[in-house]
MILUM-696076 format. One line per 10 residues: number of its first residue (from 1); for each residue y, x, z of C-alpha. Coordinates in Angstrom, 2 decimals, decimal comma. Layout:
BEGIN
NUM = Y:X:Z | ... $
This chain:
BEGIN
1 = -3,47:2,72:50,70 | -1,95:4,44:47,85 | -1,29:7,75:47,48 | 2,54:9,43:47,87 | 4,60:8,96:45,30 | 5,58:12,53:44,76 | 1,45:13,27:44,63 | 1,00:10,85:41,68 | 4,00:12,39:39,97 | 2,37:15,59:40,24 $
11 = -0,52:14,36:39,26 | 0,72:13,28:36,37 | 1,77:16,44:35,06 | -1,62:17,82:34,98 | -3,69:14,96:33,89 | -3,78:13,05:30,24 | -1,18:10,24:30,50 | -3,52:7,81:29,76 | -4,99:7,50:33,05 | -2,17:6,29:34,32 $
21 = -1,40:3,95:31,57 | -4,24:1,63:31,34 | -3,70:-1,81:30,01 | -4,70:-4,86:32,18 | -5,61:-7,33:29,82 | -4,69:-10,42:31,89 | -1,30:-9,30:31,35 | -1,81:-9,91:27,18 | -1,91:-13,12:25,61 | -2,95:-13,65:22,33 $
31 = -2,14:-16,91:20,89 | -3,95:-18,08:17,39 | -1,72:-20,87:15,50 | -3,71:-23,28:13,18 | -4,42:-20,41:10,35 | -5,92:-18,51:13,15 | -2,95:-16,11:12,89 | -2,91:-13,86:16,71 | 0,45:-14,42:18,12 | 0,96:-11,43:20,73 $
41 = 2,38:-12,07:23,91 | 3,51:-9,10:26,46 | 5,59:-7,29:28,63 | 5,63:-3,85:27,52 | 5,25:-2,67:23,88 | 1,96:-0,73:24,74 | 0,44:-4,41:26,12 | 1,28:-5,70:22,89 | -0,41:-3,08:21,01 | -3,07:-3,67:23,30 $
51 = -3,66:-7,29:22,13 | -2,63:-6,21:18,54 | -5,85:-4,06:18,26 | -7,81:-6,47:20,21 | -7,23:-9,44:18,04 | -7,53:-7,22:14,91 | -10,86:-5,98:16,14 | -11,61:-9,95:16,74 | -11,07:-10,37:13,40 | -12,51:-7,28:11,43 $
61 = -13,96:-4,72:13,81 | -15,67:-3,19:10,37 | -12,69:-2,32:8,87 | -11,23:-0,98:11,88 | -14,03:1,09:12,32 | -13,81:2,45:8,62 | -9,88:3,44:9,17 | -11,00:5,54:12,26 | -14,17:6,62:10,78 | -11,85:8,20:8,12 $
71 = -9,50:9,99:10,54 | -12,20:10,90:12,38 | -13,65:13,11:9,19 | -16,79:11,15:9,73 | -16,34:8,28:6,95 | -19,12:10,14:4,63 | -22,03:9,61:7,31 | -21,13:5,65:6,63 | -20,04:5,54:3,05 | -21,63:8,53:1,33 $
81 = -20,29:10,20:-1,55 | -17,01:7,43:-1,55 | -16,33:8,41:2,32 | -17,01:11,96:2,29 | -13,99:12,52:-0,16 | -11,49:11,17:2,73 | -13,43:13,92:5,35 | -12,91:16,41:2,94 | -9,46:15,34:2,56 | -8,85:15,67:6,15 $
91 = -10,05:19,05:6,52 | -8,40:20,34:2,97 | -5,15:19,73:4,24 | -5,44:20,80:8,03 | -4,52:17,33:9,22 | -6,48:17,88:12,51 | -4,93:20,85:13,41 | -1,33:19,56:11,99 | -1,80:16,85:14,69 | -2,95:18,20:17,47 $
101 = -0,25:21,08:17,42 | 2,16:18,53:17,24 | 1,21:15,42:19,13 | 2,73:16,24:22,30 | 6,35:17,31:20,91 | 6,92:15,52:17,80 | 6,13:11,54:19,08 | 8,20:10,32:21,85 | 6,87:9,60:24,99 | 7,11:5,90:24,90 $
111 = 5,61:5,86:21,18 | 2,23:7,89:22,72 | 1,96:5,30:25,23 | 1,91:2,48:22,39 | -0,51:4,58:20,87 | -2,28:4,41:24,24 | -2,42:0,84:24,58 | -3,72:0,13:20,68 | -7,06:3,06:21,37 | -7,64:1,23:24,31 $
121 = -8,04:-2,13:23,02 | -10,54:-0,52:20,31 | -12,41:1,24:22,67 | -12,83:-1,90:25,09 | -13,48:-4,38:22,22 | -16,59:-1,67:20,84 | -17,66:-1,39:24,79 | -17,73:-5,34:25,34 | -19,81:-5,71:21,44 | -21,96:-2,36:21,01 $
131 = -24,23:-4,13:19,18 | -20,99:-4,31:16,37 | -20,50:-0,63:16,29 | -21,31:1,05:12,77 | -21,61:4,81:13,92 | -21,64:5,31:17,97 | -20,58:8,80:18,32 | -17,36:7,60:16,45 | -16,23:6,22:19,95 | -14,16:6,52:21,95 $
141 = -10,96:6,78:19,32 | -7,72:8,51:20,38 | -3,98:8,04:19,81 | -4,25:11,35:17,98 | -6,86:9,54:15,33 | -4,70:7,25:14,65 | -1,62:9,77:13,59 | -4,47:11,35:11,76 | -5,14:8,15:9,70 | -1,47:7,80:8,99 $
151 = -0,90:11,04:7,89 | -3,68:11,27:5,61 | -3,34:8,19:3,80 | -0,05:7,88:3,16 | -0,27:11,72:2,02 | -2,71:10,40:-0,68 | -0,55:7,46:-1,81 | 2,60:9,96:-1,89 | 1,14:11,24:-5,12 | -1,11:14,01:-3,66 $
161 = -4,08:11,77:-4,29 | -3,21:11,21:-8,16 | -2,74:15,12:-8,13 | -6,10:15,87:-6,88 | -7,59:13,13:-9,53 | -5,39:15,27:-12,08 | -6,82:18,42:-11,19 | -10,29:17,37:-11,19 | -9,78:15,44:-14,67 | -8,02:17,88:-16,35 $
171 = -4,91:16,03:-16,75 | -2,38:17,76:-14,67 | 0,32:17,07:-16,90 | -0,02:12,84:-16,15 | -0,46:13,36:-12,26 | 2,57:11,51:-11,58 | 0,94:8,55:-13,49 | 1,08:5,06:-11,98 | -2,12:3,45:-10,42 | -3,21:-0,17:-9,95 $
181 = -1,35:-0,32:-6,54 | 1,98:-1,83:-6,78 | 4,47:-4,80:-5,52 | 7,28:-6,91:-6,41 | 10,42:-7,09:-3,56 | 13,72:-8,69:-4,37 | 16,98:-9,53:-1,93 | 19,98:-11,60:-2,58 | 22,93:-11,81:-0,45 | 24,01:-15,01:0,53 $
191 = 27,25:-15,03:-1,09 | 25,09:-15,39:-4,39 | 22,62:-18,08:-2,82 | 23,41:-21,46:-3,58 | 22,47:-22,37:0,12 | 24,67:-19,46:1,54 | 21,45:-17,86:3,13 | 19,96:-14,64:1,96 | 16,74:-14,64:0,19 | 13,92:-11,74:0,97 $
201 = 10,83:-11,54:-0,95 | 7,65:-9,34:0,07 | 4,83:-8,99:-2,17 | 3,38:-6,00:-1,67 | 0,00:-5,62:-4,06 | -3,18:-4,29:-2,76 | -6,63:-4,79:-2,57 | -7,39:-8,35:-1,30 | -9,95:-7,01:0,97 | -11,17:-3,71:2,55 $
211 = -9,64:-1,42:5,09 | -6,36:-1,23:2,63 | -6,20:-5,23:2,77 | -3,42:-7,15:4,57 | -3,68:-8,85:7,93 | -1,07:-10,76:9,54 | 0,25:-10,79:12,90 | 3,16:-11,44:15,35 | 3,82:-9,14:17,86 | 6,49:-10,10:20,71 $
221 = 7,23:-7,83:23,67 | 9,89:-8,04:26,16 | 10,88:-4,92:25,18 | 12,30:-5,84:22,16 | 9,49:-5,89:19,55 | 9,16:-9,43:18,01 | 8,08:-8,86:14,29 | 5,87:-11,09:12,18 | 4,26:-9,41:8,85 | 1,23:-7,52:7,44 $
231 = -0,71:-4,59:8,43 | -4,22:-2,51:7,37 | -6,62:-1,73:9,59 | -5,63:0,75:12,35 | -2,00:0,27:11,74 | -0,12:-0,13:14,96 | 3,03:-1,97:13,79 | 4,39:-4,07:11,01 | 3,84:-2,07:7,81 | 6,11:-4,76:5,90 $
241 = 7,71:-7,97:7,05 | 10,39:-9,73:9,12 | 11,98:-9,88:12,68 | 14,66:-12,19:13,76 | 17,40:-10,30:12,63 | 15,98:-8,63:8,96 | 13,38:-7,60:7,75 | 12,16:-5,57:4,67 | 9,51:-5,06:1,85 | 7,84:-2,00:0,17 $
251 = 6,98:-0,83:-3,41 | 5,49:2,32:-4,23 | 7,76:4,91:-5,70 | 6,75:6,98:-7,94 | 8,90:10,64:-7,77 | 6,95:13,85:-7,79 | 6,58:14,17:-4,25 | 5,46:17,23:-4,62 | 3,87:20,47:-6,98 | 0,70:22,08:-8,40 $
261 = 0,54:25,49:-8,59 | -1,67:27,05:-10,88 | -2,66:30,56:-9,69 | -3,59:34,07:-11,22 | -6,59:35,15:-9,36 | -7,58:38,54:-9,19 | -9,97:39,56:-11,57 | -11,50:42,41:-9,48 | -11,59:40,48:-6,51 | -11,77:36,45:-6,67 $
271 = -10,79:36,15:-3,13 | -6,97:37,29:-4,35 | -3,92:35,70:-6,02 | -0,48:36,68:-7,47 | 2,48:36,00:-5,52 | 5,95:38,13:-5,95 | 4,18:40,71:-7,80 | 1,53:41,70:-5,30 | -2,47:40,34:-4,42 | -2,77:38,43:-1,72 $
281 = -5,77:37,26:0,30 | -6,55:33,92:0,51 | -6,99:32,33:3,94 | -10,53:30,75:4,24 | -12,95:29,35:6,28 | -15,86:26,55:5,70 | -15,44:23,11:6,14 | -18,49:21,26:7,46 | -18,92:17,92:5,98 | -21,57:15,70:6,97 $
291 = -22,60:12,96:4,43 | -25,24:9,96:3,94 | -27,75:10,02:0,65 | -30,39:7,97:0,75 | -30,06:6,62:4,17 | -30,33:10,10:5,74 | -27,52:12,11:6,66 | -27,03:15,86:5,42 | -24,66:18,26:6,61 | -22,82:20,09:3,21 $
301 = -20,71:23,12:3,88 | -17,55:23,68:1,48 | -15,21:26,74:1,16 | -11,72:26,35:1,62 | -8,77:28,23:0,86 | -5,16:28,23:1,31 | -2,45:30,22:-0,44 | 1,24:30,52:0,29 | 1,91:27,27:-1,27 | -0,79:24,80:0,58 $
311 = -4,35:24,28:0,03 | -6,61:25,51:-3,13 | -8,78:23,12:-4,77 | -10,50:25,48:-7,45 | -12,09:23,91:-10,65 | -13,50:25,60:-14,12 | -10,57:25,15:-15,35 | -8,60:27,11:-13,05 | -7,65:27,54:-9,16 | -4,79:25,14:-7,92 $
321 = -2,49:24,89:-4,87 | -1,06:21,98:-3,88 | 2,19:21,61:-2,20 | 3,33:18,49:-0,83 | 5,95:17,38:2,33 | 3,74:14,25:2,90 | 1,37:16,07:5,37 | 4,00:18,19:6,63 | 5,41:15,35:9,13 | 3,22:13,48:11,41 $
331 = 5,92:10,71:12,61 | 5,60:8,31:9,86 | 3,72:5,83:12,42 | 7,02:6,04:14,98 | 9,00:5,75:11,61 | 7,22:2,34:10,98 | 7,47:1,31:14,74 | 11,33:2,22:15,15 | 11,96:-0,32:11,76 | 10,24:-2,92:13,68 $
341 = 12,01:-2,65:16,58 | 15,63:-2,52:14,39 | 17,87:-5,14:15,31 | 21,04:-4,54:12,59 | 21,38:-2,62:9,53 | 22,78:0,96:11,27 | 19,27:0,38:13,88 | 17,45:0,20:10,68 | 19,19:3,05:8,76 | 18,84:5,11:11,79 $
351 = 15,23:4,46:11,39 | 15,19:5,54:7,85 | 16,68:8,60:7,95 | 14,03:10,20:9,97 | 12,28:10,74:6,63 | 9,07:10,97:7,94 | 6,97:7,62:5,85 | 6,02:10,25:2,36 | 6,96:7,52:0,26 | 8,21:3,92:-0,59 $
361 = 11,33:1,74:-1,54 | 12,71:-0,26:0,96 | 14,07:-3,93:-0,15 | 16,06:-4,97:2,72 | 18,11:-7,88:4,16 | 19,29:-9,13:7,33 | 21,37:-11,79:8,97 | 24,37:-10,20:8,50 | 23,96:-10,45:5,11 | 23,26:-7,00:4,05 $
371 = 20,97:-6,34:1,24 | 19,59:-2,72:0,53 | 17,33:-0,96:-2,33 | 16,03:2,56:-0,77 | 13,81:4,76:-2,25 | 12,59:6,86:-0,15 | 10,02:9,49:1,09 | 9,75:13,03:1,42 | 10,59:14,54:-2,19 | 10,84:18,69:-2,51 $
381 = 14,52:19,92:-2,68 | 13,88:22,11:-5,62 | 15,92:24,61:-7,59 | 17,29:22,45:-11,01 | 17,46:25,69:-12,58 | 13,77:26,66:-12,51 | 11,09:25,31:-14,52 | 9,27:22,79:-12,48 | 6,89:21,56:-15,72 | 2,96:20,82:-14,16 $
391 = 1,44:22,86:-13,39 | 4,08:25,36:-12,10 | 2,71:29,35:-13,23 | 5,22:31,34:-12,20 | 3,53:33,03:-8,82 | 6,60:33,82:-6,98 | 8,58:32,64:-3,87 | 11,13:31,09:-5,57 | 9,07:28,08:-6,05 | 8,41:27,46:-2,71 $
401 = 10,76:25,07:-1,37 | 10,99:24,59:2,47 | 13,68:21,21:2,21 | 13,04:17,95:1,14 | 16,16:15,92:-0,33 | 18,36:14,79:2,24 | 18,65:10,89:2,95 | 21,43:10,36:1,42 | 20,73:11,71:-1,62 | 17,84:9,51:-2,62 $
411 = 18,14:6,79:-4,75 | 20,28:3,88:-2,94 | 22,28:0,61:-3,25 | 23,66:-0,78:-0,73 | 25,33:-4,45:-1,15 | 25,91:-4,17:-4,78 | 28,56:-6,38:-5,88 | 25,88:-7,73:-8,62 | 24,58:-9,31:-4,83 | 20,74:-8,83:-5,78 $
421 = 18,85:-5,50:-5,69 | 15,19:-5,67:-6,95 | 11,94:-3,04:-7,42 | 8,79:-3,47:-9,03 | 7,67:-0,18:-9,15 | 9,86:0,56:-11,53 | 12,51:3,54:-11,50 | 15,01:3,18:-9,24 | 17,78:3,69:-11,29 | 17,09:-0,34:-12,63 $
431 = 17,70:-1,85:-9,45 | 20,35:-4,60:-9,77 | 23,22:-5,37:-11,77 | 24,32:-2,77:-14,76 | 27,43:-2,33:-13,39 | 25,92:-1,51:-9,72 | 23,33:0,70:-10,19 | 23,04:3,98:-8,51 | 24,55:7,07:-10,47 | 22,74:10,07:-8,75 $
441 = 20,01:12,44:-9,57 | 17,67:15,04:-8,50 | 14,88:16,77:-9,76 | 11,81:14,92:-9,69 | 13,28:11,30:-9,82 | 11,03:8,19:-10,98 | 12,75:7,48:-14,51 | 9,60:4,92:-15,82 | 9,56:0,99:-16,16 | 6,70:-1,53:-16,11 $
451 = 6,79:-4,87:-17,32 | 7,06:-6,21:-13,71 | 10,41:-4,13:-13,17 | 11,42:-5,09:-17,24 | 11,26:-8,90:-15,83 | 12,29:-9,05:-13,20 | 15,51:-7,13:-14,82 | 15,63:-9,92:-17,54 | 15,11:-12,92:-15,14 | 17,35:-11,85:-12,88 $
461 = 20,16:-11,48:-15,15 | 19,37:-14,83:-17,29 | 19,47:-16,67:-14,18 | 22,68:-19,11:-13,50 | 24,80:-18,10:-10,13 | 24,32:-19,15:-7,72 | 20,29:-18,29:-7,44 | 18,50:-21,17:-5,67 | 15,39:-20,45:-3,94 | 13,30:-22,61:-6,52 $
471 = 14,85:-20,28:-9,51 | 14,01:-17,18:-7,25 | 10,24:-18,14:-6,51 | 9,96:-18,78:-10,58 | 10,78:-15,46:-11,20 | 8,62:-14,14:-8,30 | 5,67:-16,44:-9,51 | 5,90:-15,67:-13,09 | 3,11:-15,08:-15,06 | 4,57:-13,15:-18,54 $
481 = 4,92:-9,88:-20,29 | 8,56:-9,43:-21,30 | 8,50:-9,52:-25,17 | 10,68:-6,59:-25,43 | 9,58:-4,19:-23,11 | 7,49:-1,51:-21,93 | 4,23:-3,80:-22,56 | 5,32:-4,58:-26,42 | 6,39:-1,58:-26,79 | 3,13:0,29:-25,95 $
491 = 1,06:-2,69:-27,26 | 2,70:-4,09:-30,33 | -0,06:-3,08:-32,49 | -2,41:-5,70:-31,66 | -0,17:-8,42:-32,21 | 1,07:-6,89:-35,68 | -2,74:-6,28:-37,60 | -3,29:-7,69:-40,25 | -6,12:-10,47:-40,54 | -6,99:-9,35:-44,06 $
501 = -7,98:-6,01:-43,12 | -10,50:-7,20:-39,97 | -12,16:-10,22:-41,29 | -14,47:-10,35:-38,56 | -12,04:-10,46:-36,00 | -9,53:-12,67:-37,86 | -9,86:-15,33:-35,35 | -8,82:-13,36:-32,59 | -5,93:-11,66:-34,02 | -4,85:-15,52:-35,02 $
511 = -4,95:-16,13:-31,33 | -3,45:-12,90:-29,93 | -0,30:-13,79:-32,64 | -0,01:-17,07:-31,34 | -0,21:-15,99:-27,69 | 2,99:-16,90:-25,61 | 2,44:-13,92:-23,12 | 1,48:-16,08:-20,06 | -1,24:-15,99:-18,05 | -1,21:-19,56:-16,64 $
521 = -4,75:-20,38:-15,36 | -4,78:-23,37:-17,89 | -3,54:-21,05:-20,85 | -6,00:-20,68:-23,28 | -5,50:-17,30:-25,49 | -4,80:-15,56:-22,19 | -8,37:-15,19:-21,41 | -8,59:-12,98:-24,58 | -5,82:-10,59:-23,39 | -7,84:-10,20:-20,38 $
531 = -10,46:-8,96:-21,72 | -8,90:-6,82:-24,22 | -6,70:-4,93:-21,31 | -10,11:-4,50:-19,12 | -11,79:-2,64:-21,89 | -9,24:-0,76:-22,66 | -8,71:0,08:-19,17 | -12,40:1,06:-18,92 | -12,45:2,62:-22,13 | -9,70:5,62:-20,84 $
541 = -10,75:5,56:-17,48 | -7,11:5,12:-16,33 | -5,50:2,41:-14,26 | -3,47:-0,40:-16,84 | 0,07:0,34:-15,61 | -0,54:3,93:-17,18 | -1,30:2,10:-20,81 | 2,45:1,10:-20,03 | 4,10:4,23:-19,53 | 2,30:6,88:-21,08 $
551 = 3,83:9,09:-24,28 | 1,12:7,43:-26,63 | 0,92:3,66:-27,37 | -2,28:2,03:-28,03 | -3,82:2,89:-31,66 | -4,88:0,87:-34,35 | -8,37:1,82:-33,76 | -8,75:1,00:-29,67 | -6,97:-2,02:-30,33 | -9,30:-3,18:-33,05 $
561 = -12,39:-2,25:-30,84 | -10,87:-3,74:-27,98 | -10,09:-6,89:-29,70 | -13,75:-6,99:-31,05 | -15,87:-6,53:-27,76 | -13,44:-8,87:-25,96 | -14,12:-11,56:-29,01 | -17,90:-10,59:-28,46 | -18,09:-10,78:-24,72 | -16,74:-14,40:-24,64 $
571 = -18,63:-15,63:-27,57 | -21,84:-14,52:-25,52 | -20,66:-15,46:-22,18 | -18,42:-18,58:-22,60 | -19,34:-19,72:-26,53 | -15,48:-19,64:-27,59 | -12,97:-17,57:-27,53 | -10,58:-21,01:-27,00 | -10,92:-21,26:-22,97 | -8,92:-21,48:-20,35 $
581 = -7,68:-17,99:-18,48 | -8,84:-19,91:-14,91 | -12,25:-20,55:-16,02 | -12,72:-16,64:-17,14 | -10,69:-15,06:-13,97 | -11,55:-16,70:-10,73 | -10,28:-16,39:-6,87 | -13,35:-16,16:-4,95 | -14,61:-15,39:-1,77 | -18,09:-17,16:-0,21 $
591 = -18,35:-20,19:-1,53 | -14,81:-20,86:-2,58 | -14,03:-20,11:-6,14 | -10,47:-21,47:-7,77 | -8,85:-20,36:-10,86 | -6,40:-17,85:-10,86 | -3,35:-17,80:-12,48 | -1,60:-14,24:-13,44 | -2,79:-11,20:-15,29 | -2,47:-7,51:-14,80 $
601 = 1,20:-5,82:-14,38 | 3,00:-9,29:-14,44 | 4,96:-10,69:-11,95 | 2,07:-12,93:-10,31 | -0,33:-9,80:-10,31 | -3,80:-10,70:-10,60 | -6,35:-7,31:-11,03 | -9,36:-8,88:-12,22 | -12,71:-7,26:-11,81 | -15,90:-8,51:-14,35 $
611 = -18,20:-10,24:-11,05 | -20,62:-12,01:-13,17 | -21,53:-10,59:-16,28 | -23,86:-13,17:-17,30 | -21,85:-15,76:-17,08 | -18,50:-13,88:-18,28 | -16,40:-14,17:-14,96 | -13,68:-11,76:-13,48 | -12,58:-12,15:-9,59 | -9,41:-11,19:-8,53 $
621 = -9,29:-8,26:-6,87 | -6,06:-6,78:-6,14 | -2,26:-7,63:-7,28 | -0,77:-10,51:-5,22 | -1,95:-10,74:-1,58 | 0,02:-11,36:1,24 | 3,45:-12,87:0,78 | 6,78:-14,18:2,87 | 9,66:-15,15:1,69 | 12,35:-15,17:4,21 $
631 = 15,74:-16,62:4,32 | 18,31:-15,25:6,65 | 21,28:-16,83:8,38 | 24,00:-16,59:11,24 | 22,65:-19,59:12,38 | 18,88:-19,76:11,86 | 18,17:-16,11:12,04 | 14,89:-15,19:10,43 | 13,02:-18,52:8,36 | 9,67:-17,15:7,09 $
641 = 7,41:-18,74:4,94 | 4,25:-16,57:4,13 | 0,55:-16,78:2,70 | -2,61:-14,50:2,57 | -4,79:-14,66:-0,30 | -7,72:-15,05:1,89 | -7,17:-16,02:5,19 | -6,95:-14,66:9,07 | -10,79:-13,50:9,37 | -13,69:-11,26:7,82 $
651 = -15,99:-13,22:9,17 | -17,91:-15,63:6,41 | -18,58:-18,14:8,80 | -15,18:-18,28:10,27 | -13,05:-21,43:9,05 | -10,31:-18,96:8,82 | -12,57:-16,95:5,84 | -11,03:-18,97:2,85 | -8,29:-21,42:4,65 | -5,40:-20,07:3,03 $
661 = -7,07:-19,95:-0,83 | -6,10:-23,14:-1,90 | -2,51:-22,63:-1,07 | -2,19:-19,33:-2,45 | -3,61:-20,32:-5,45 | -1,30:-23,11:-5,82 | 2,18:-20,91:-4,69 | 2,52:-22,90:-1,26 | 3,04:-21,63:2,03 | 2,72:-22,06:5,76 $
671 = 5,88:-22,09:8,01 | 5,92:-18,87:10,57 | 8,04:-18,70:13,50 | 9,66:-16,76:16,53 | 9,42:-19,44:18,97 | 7,31:-18,82:21,33 | 7,52:-22,32:22,99 | 6,63:-23,76:19,87 | 3,57:-21,50:19,09 | 2,49:-21,83:22,40 $
681 = 2,15:-25,24:22,00 | 0,99:-25,87:18,81 | -1,74:-23,01:19,19 | -5,37:-23,51:18,27 | -6,37:-21,17:21,06 | -4,56:-19,46:23,75 | -6,56:-16,37:25,70 | -6,57:-12,79:27,15 | -8,15:-10,11:25,30 | -11,68:-10,29:26,14 $
691 = -12,12:-13,89:28,24 | -13,68:-15,96:24,99 | -15,38:-15,15:22,30 | -12,53:-15,85:19,32 | -15,21:-14,31:16,56 | -12,74:-15,53:13,55 | -12,42:-19,09:14,98 | -15,84:-20,03:14,52 $
């Protein structure tokens, strides 16, 4: 006999909603396709979220846990000094208290229900497989933990992480510089494609392993959530990809998403700073951290301070305050969820008008023929009459902005007559044909280019129209540096050295001069360039991309040093400089090792890191990873081809640990479908969460 309806309603007002929203796993279906990619089917969005989390735990429970540990401020107890930095950021930004205060008010009840379904699956999985738990006291996880993770990670990506590093290294004027996490994206409208179908290339560059690597999934609820694309561990909806009506790619943008303030400290009282002509007390408290050192977890206390501008970081160079709007909004996860569920351009635009996601360009296409480049995020609305040079030294309330640049003032190009939009982390001021560019401006807009942006701009303009799919894919997989772009402007000295002046490396100099600037795997000049680039990157302790946008060009002294070091390295490890790039740079996982195309900051991006010093082998660890090529039409909807760098599973003994590597290397794709009947018919395994031990399909 059940409780009266009015009594249940009364209890729901005084007890946690989760008690009345427990997901029944038998109502969730997981269908694994021939590549192990999970397709999740259920009636409600919350049930689908449960299935998504369960499937992701099956394939990579370790990184799911590490994401949750970071969100709980416990990562230092597992990963030591590397992890405790995230724990510190959580307390430094007061994300805990912000999320606790706003969770019930800023997020809709429906979305909180989706969060409940997601974390229930994570907790249920941990209960079923307790031996796989990394830190038992980290469970149970809550919906608030997921949101804390979103707020922290997106804030760090939206400039704050680079700002903290710049202050620590005393390079504040360079804090907006690029990092090695890039992306490529192109959209072409149907009228400019030879077959009359819209084209979208989704190609985000991330690490290809770990908790920021792409995982492919398909979610499908009867409440209208139907999306195929990529997520990170801990992601509750698709970040990049397509639904049957529309799709988008993200690329990282580099507007000035916040400010660094150099504070004037009272010489008589170190706990005071000057603001509007008066000394004010810092807000202070003790941060409590736990860190694993030499196998032992110890407690560490750190004094935390805040001022009118925001959190304060004290260094030997001075005390600096950080004011960034990214951590002031907790709704990023819900914005992505709303983007997932949009069925047309108007609904998608309504979602991105939330401006809750603090960064990212969006390259968009849909079945109605619309395309768009929108350079979004939360950018401070700064007074253009003030001096915003970094760091800001004027200690006045005039520099305490309280609003962000409105959505409609952010860079955007919608349905340009030129027929296409692109972005490769370059300035959004260069996004399409010359006559169709956005003409706006605001304080802090990104203005710099990269090689990839140079190449997309040049190759799209040179390509005959209407575009063909084959030509578009050639542009996407281009492995070269532009002969007259940012790369050559900064590295020119390497290609103009006088052999007679440096006889010991004359042969290497000639080799560089003969190089066609291509990074194809069989290119026998590119390996030398790969090692030179890596030597310069490590010497200056900056992302390689930064060497292309900094004010200083590569000096002759640095070029000669790097060429000399690279020659010595190749001769010692390979016995020759005349060796194919693919023999030096490899795509490696487990016992699979394949020659890798591409170089750093080319469109076919490959971020190689020295893997075997003795043998002189570089392993690709980032760059191209998950890729979607989508075609849109009224007749066929969204037709998706995709590939991931490794496979769907993180289990070394799974057949899906490496089963996409050869396709990835050969620039080939697998078809994906939204058709439930076909998915169930062809599935390798169909089950409900917990009913079988999938374990990566081994």
